[in-house]
C-alpha positions, -999 to +999 in steps of 0.1 A: +007+280+390-035+289+382-019+316+362+001+295+340-031+270+337-054+300+330-029+311+301-028+277+287-065+277+286-072+308+270-046+293+243-060+263+235-095+280+234-081+308+208-064+279+187-096+259+181-116+295+173-092+300+152-093+268+133-125+269+124-122+305+115-094+292+089-115+258+084-144+278+074-125+311+054-104+283+031-141+267+022-156+300+017-126+314-007-121+283-025-162+270-028-178+267-061-209+268-071-219+247-099-248+219-104-236+190-115-259+164-137-272+135-122-248+111-119-261+078-139-266+042-121-234+025-122-237-008-145-244-040-126-211-063-128-210-096-142-211-129-126-182-149-140-145-135-134-131-149-167-097-167-163-066-151-170-056-168-207-090-155-219-080-119-206-044-127-223-068-138-257-090-103-251-062-080-251-043-095-280-076-101-302-064-065-320-094-047-312-087-011-304-093-004-269-105+033-259-078+032-225-049+011-219-034+015-189-002+008-175+005-002-139-016-027-118-010-009-084-037+011-063-040+038-086-042+015-122-063-006-108-087+020-100-083+041-136-096+007-152-128+002-127-134+042-133-128+041-167-149+001-176-180+019-153-185+049-175-186+027-205-150+028-219-135-005-232-105-007-210-072-029-206-045-031-174-012-045-182+009-050-148+043-059-154+046-083-126+013-086-104-011-068-092+000-043-060+037-061-064+051-023-054+041+005-034+006-008-035+014-038-010+044-023+012+020+009+028+017+016+065-025-002+056-040+029+071-066+052+052-062+086+067-062+123+055-027+130+071-030+150+106+003+166+106-007+181+070-035+198+085-015+215+114+005+224+081-023+239+068-037+258+095-008+275+107+004+281+077-024+289+057-018+270+029-051+262+011-035+233-011-027+213+023-062+216+036-077+210+002-055+173+002-063+167+039-104+176+034-101+152-005-083+127+018-109+128+048-138+122+024-118+091+003-116+076+038-155+072+038-151+064+009-129+033+009-147+020+042-178+018+027-172+005-007-150-024+010-160-029+046-147-066+047-110-052+039-116-017+058-121-009+093-121+021+117-091+017+139-085+040+169-045+053+174-030+064+203-010+099+208+008+098+241+014+128+259+042+132+282+041+171+288+011+185+301+013+218+281+012+196+245-027+182+261-043+213+253-019+215+219-027+181+203-063+184+215-067+210+192-051+202+167-070+162+166-102+181+172-098+205+139-089+167+124-124+156+132-140+188+119-124+190+086-138+151+076-172+169+090-200+144+080-175+121+070-158+117+098-151+077+110-154+088+148-148+114+174-119+121+187-117+118+225-090+126+257-078+097+281-060+104+316-033+084+323-050+056+342-074+053+311-045+051+291-027+025+303-059+003+303-059+003+269-021+001+261-010-015+291+024-012+268+030+020+274+057+038+290+041+049+324+070+074+333+060+110+331+031+102+312+001+128+317-023+116+294-036+105+261-057+117+228-076+093+207-085+094+172-099+071+148-082+069+108-089+034+087-066+010+085-069-020+054-051-046+034-035-027+010-023-057-015-062-069-015-078-042-015-061-034-049-063-072-061-102-064-049-105-033-070-088-054-104-114-083-103-141-059-099-126-039-129-128-076-144-162-083-134-174-052-151-157-060-181-122-048-182-093-066-198-067-068-166-036-087-174-007-093-151+029-099-157+026-086-194+054-056-198+051-027-217+085-029-240+073+002-267+047+028-268+038+034-303+021+062-326+003+079-357+001+105-374-030+124-361-036+142-400-016+175-385+017+159-388+018+153-352+023+115-336+004+108-312+000+073-291-021+047-305-013+014-285+016-004-271+040-039-278+039-057-247+048-087-237+037-115-220+060-133-188+039-164-185+047-176-222+077-152-235+051-139-267+048-109-275+022-088-291+008-053-301-026-036-285-041-010-298-053+017-278-071+051-279-058+067-251-025+055-226-027+063-191+004+058-175+001+048-138+035+033-122+045+052-091+080+052-090+084+040-122+067+073-140+095+086-152+103+054-174+074+050-200+077+087-199+113+082-217+097+059-239+071+086-252+099+114-251+133+101-244+142+138-238+119+150-209+134+153-177+126+129-143+099+142-122+102+114-094+118+119-068+119+080-050+122+073-012+119+046+008+099+035+035+106+003+057+080-010+078+088-043+103+064-068+114+064-080+155+046-098+174+013-094+186+016-089+219+037-058+214+006-034+208-033-042+221-053-057+190-077-024+187-055+002+194-030+018+173-001+042+189+013+070+171+048+088+179+047+121+166+080+132+172+112+109+168+144+114+173+147+130+139+116+145+133+095+121+113+063+101+122+064+062+137+030+046+139+028+013+156-002-004+147-019-041+151-025-057+117-040-090+116-030-102+154+005-087+144+020-056+150+033-031+119+057-004+129+070+019+103+082+036+088+115+053+074+122+076+045+153+080+030+164+088-008+166+053-025+169+042-063+141+032-082+141-010-088+120-041-090+134-057-056+139-030-026+151-041+003+154-033+040+183-022+053+197-034+093+197+010+098+164+011+090+151-020+113+175-005+139+161+025+136+124+017+139+132-007+169+153+023+190+122+052+184+093+025+202+117+015+228+115+055+237+076+043+241+071+011+258+073+001+295+104-017+309+084-049+309+082-053+273+119-056+260+124-047+224+145-075+206+156-077+171+148-114+171+113-099+172+111-087+141+094-117+123+097-096+086+106-065+071+097-049+036+107-017+022+082+004-006+095+034-030+076+063-020+072+083-055+074+118-047+070+140-076+077+176-094+046+187-110+055+192-147+023+215-153+048+241-136+070+261-147+089+258-117+099+221-117+120+217-086+084+221-063+074+188-052+034+182-055+026+172-016-009+162-034-009+140-071-007+155-104-023+147-137+003+156-168-010+154-207+023+147-227+021+161-264+015+127-282-015+125-254+002+101-229-018+109-196+003+107-165-010+104-134+017+105-103+020+112-066-003+109-047-012+081-019-034+046-010-061+067+006-069+089-026-063+062-053-107+069-064-106+102-065-069+101-085-086+081-110-116+100-113-092+130-122-070+109-147-100+094-167-114+130-167-087+143-185-080+116-207-114+117-216-112+154-228-071+152-242-084+120-264-118+127-273-134+096-260-171+088-255-181+074-226-215+063-221-215+079-183-195+110-189-194+115-147-172+087-126-198+063-108-172+046-086-186+063-054-214+040-054-197+010-063-194-019-038-158-034-043-153-072-050-164-089-019-178-063+004-216-062-017-236-093+006-206-089+037-219-084+071-198-087+104-215-121+115-209-132+082-185-153+093-211-176+118-231-189+084-191-200+070-190-223+107-225-233+102-229-245+065-194-261+060-177-267+094-148-248+094-127-232+123-135-204+136-107-182+134-106-198+095-142-182+088-134-149+103-103-148+079-121-158+046-147-132+056-129-106+062-099-111+030-129-121+006-163-104+019-191-122+000-170-146-022-156-161+011-184-188+002-169-194-035-134-202-017-149-224+011-167-244-013-129-256-028-116-269+009-109-303+015-123-327+040-097-327+068-108-365+081-114-347+114-145-346+137-138-309+135-135-291+121-148-310+088-134-288+059-103-265+058-071-281+062-044-252+074-013-247+054+007-233+084-008-247+126+003-206+134-019-189+108-055-192+093-045-199+058-064-234+042-057-252+014-086-239-007-073-197-005-042-214-033-065-226-057-090-201-054-060-171-055-049-195-089-083-180-099-073-147-089-051-145-112-019-156-092+006-174-118+035-176-092+046-188-056+054-152-045+020-139-061+006-161-032+024-157-002+028-119-006-006-109-019-032-135-023-020-146+010-006-126+034+019-148+048+052-132+036+044-097+054+038-114+086+058-144+090+089-149+070+098-181+082+063-192+083+061-185+046+089-205+038+078-233+059+048-233+040+060-232+009+061-270+001+022-272+008+017-240-011+037-246-044+025-288-045-011-273-049-003-250-076+016-272-097-020-294-094-037-261-104-012-245-132-002-281-147+040-273-131+061-300-141+089-309-114+120-287-125+089-256-130+077-263-091+114-259-076+122-228-097+093-215-084+105-223-051+140-214-052+125-182-065+101-179-035+125-183-014+150-153-027+122-127-022+120-137+014+157-132+017+160-103+001+129-083+001+111-099+032+141-088+051+155-127+061+188-119+047+194-084+059+231-079+068+236-081+107+275-082+111+293-058+130+327-040+134+337-062+159+332-093+142+357-087+115+390-095+118+408-073+087+446-088+097+439-110+067+467-137+060+478-143+023+470-180+027+435-169+035+433-147+005+443-170-021+423-201-005+394-177-005+399-170-044+407-199-052+376-221-040+351-193-049+342-192-011+343-155-008+314-150+008+326-171+043+360-153+040+370-122+062+377-104+030+342-105+021+332-099+057+356-065+054+337-059+018+302-064+033+311-037+063+320-013+036+289-021+021+270-012+057+291+020+060+276+035+030+241+026+044+247+042+074+263+070+055+230+074+035+207+070+065+221+097+076+209+122+048+176+134+058+144+142+039+118+169+049+098+163+078+071+176+050+074+142+033+064+119+059+035+113+086+012+085+075+031+058+053+032+053+014 
């Protein structure tokens, strides 16, 4: 026994020394000794946030923009902020709402990628190592730039075999080492007793101990919105619900067509108009190829979309300040189990899918996640299907690099591609590195399109995101004392809006009670108040779905609660946006459809045992004549066949390289 322990100790020590040497070697082989010019101080943001109507007027003014960005997700918003703070005249258009796609449907983690580092060291792969190092630096930058929306989160890695303790410990310590002085907090080992004290829901049988490391966590949709609003405050024209219909070209004087603008439509009014621009950036995530084919219909597709499903469970499934990582599920994927806004997020899956504006979770994916988390929770915690409060699917846009000869090779990192007509495409990457991706994109745009920015280099590392300027951890106390808000409501406002929480509080209505003085909740179980609906309209929310899913996160936390709060939300929005009675009902119906389809409320749960395949001719004809096919056994047979197809698709594995950190 002593000799076995000695061998394990020697192995762990050797692995540690080897990983340190590998990290040092990577940096030495690829170090560059360049002297950068002093970065200019960023411009001061404007105090006033102009309305959406004014934004639309600026967009259709006929003036030529330096940069037109297509896509209002994390990358597109980041590009807008980078470009405008360099002094470029910037416009951004988004066909739906800011963060309406992948950027609001992530695991909510700000991370470097523990598994990528493992592969980098074991395979001496510098590309993976560089990707992790960049992501860890950006993790620190995000935590600093938006302290109200992002915070460090300890994540526990439980160990059930004693020989895995040194292996995992070495790997996590390497993660800390690569982060260097940008590390969040140091990792540490926990005994079985201490692990169960911090995470009492954990399965105790055969538990040896646990390793705890730190990553960051964020409110992804509000982070994306905050970046877009920061760009707007610096003078960028940002418009949601404006879709690009056509890319426009002109001769560059050499007989070569180059992009000069786009034809767009404002979905809120139906009006079509042209936007002129010297440079166009494609930052549309899963829809990358649709814009690329507007530019050149003959090009090959580069996006390989996959579905990542997450589910939300009640908060009692996890401690309030401790996440859990399952490093090896039954099929080799990674599952995260994380506290978020007093609930618990579990995910994710990784399955091939079609690109769609309305991705929906399947029952098989939900059941897969539930079955995996059962393995790590003790018997006292019964994991029930009925505890799933919400479920959503985000499309992960992995891409092959068109800059390389071998187009079938999938890029692990992001890629920036410039077409013959100067369409700048930024694709791939992940939430954590959005700022760096934007910097690389604008660098390429300046060079390719001959732009003349006031500041040649990016200044976004020096910026505070909307709400972060005057935020402090105890700011909520002032909200309680100055406005008479409930403590829970004040904490929520401070975390969601930062220093803008005071502007929200000023719009709150009186409760008519002794306490709280102001702030009527729109749902008794959540700290959202009426003032947030009014303020959300000023943050460019145009419909009920914008409000329940991205200005508030209600639909992501509890679908049933979102449906119950809809009448109040629509009443306030109707008052603010001057909706008619018919328009208000239309918005209610669309929001309910969104909750049913995209938030998992109407996921099919029928099983083979519930279906009787012996149909009589009378039943068949009755169903056809009345049109009530959806309630007949015939329809259930069709649904079963569809479910079988979903199950077959679920078994098609995607390489584990693509998982390990959410969207």
